[in-house]
N, C-alpha and C positions, 0 to 999 in steps of 0.2 A: 472462340473460346465461349461467350455469349451464348451462343445458338447451342452447345453442349450443356450448359446449366438449364435450359431453356427446354429441353428435351427431358433430361433428367427431373427435371419439377413438374411435366406434363405426364411422365410416368409415373412418378409416386404418385398424383394425384389419382390418376388412373387406379393403383391398386391400393390405395385406400378406399376410391369409392368403389372396387368389387367387396372388398372384404365387408364395407358397411351395408351393401346391399344382401350379401349371404348371412350375416347377422341380424338383419332382421327379417329374412325368413326365418334362423334358427329361434327366433325369439315370438315369431308367431305360431311356430310349430308347437313352440311350448308354453304359449299360452292357452292354445287350442287343447291340449293334450292333459293341462292342469284343467282347464273348465270341462271336459269330460268326465276327469276322475271325481270331480268335486259336486258333478252332473247339474251343471250350469250351462248357459248360452253366453258365447262368445258374441261381444255384439261389434258390427261392422267389417268381423273378420281381418281386425287388423291392428297393429300396434303401431305406439308413434316413439322417436328417442326422446328424453327429456335431461339426460345428463350423460355427458362423457369426461373421461377422467384418465387419468394411467393409475394403474397399481398394482403391487407385486403379487404374484401366482403365489402357491403355495413350493415351488421349488425354487422362489425368489427370481424369476425371470419377470422383466416386464410387460404387463400386457395392458389392453386397452380395455377400461369397463367403461361398461355402457349398462344405462339403465330406461327401460321402456315404460309405458302407460298401456295399460288399452282396458277399456270397457265389458262389463258381462251383466246377466240377467237371472236371476234364478226363480220368476215369477212371472216374466215377458211384459212387466209396467216400471219399474223400477230400475235405472241403471246407475251400478256401481261399478267402483273402481279397483283395478289390480294392476300390482307391479311386478316386474320380470327383470331380474339381472344378470348381465351374463360376463363374465371374464376371460375375454379371447372370444373364442368361440366355445365356451360350455355356459349351460344354464346353472348357475350357483344358488339362484333362490327366485322362487316365485309366491307373491304374497295376494290374495285376496284380501278385498275390504271385510267381509264377512267369515272368514278361517283364517287362523293360523298361519303363520307363512311358513312355507315346508325349505327347507336349507336342502341341496341336492348336491 
């Protein structure tokens, strides 16, 4: 019986890890798109997760809320910060330090 529980837990960890990797890919794409729209350069070509929590979406279902941070520059010298929020696998907010936040 305990072997079955261990196998189930390992399976759940693998599923969570796969979802987290997919969400990070979506966050990178969202940050890259927003930087292109605002004519700024995404630095390091990556994002890093700063917060994870549970929240309900508009239909009332529980989803994982992930917040990512990234750096960008508008002149090649100054490093500025941006944030991107995912609810489930949907980008719902992107905010750049020098621009107003965009709610999707």
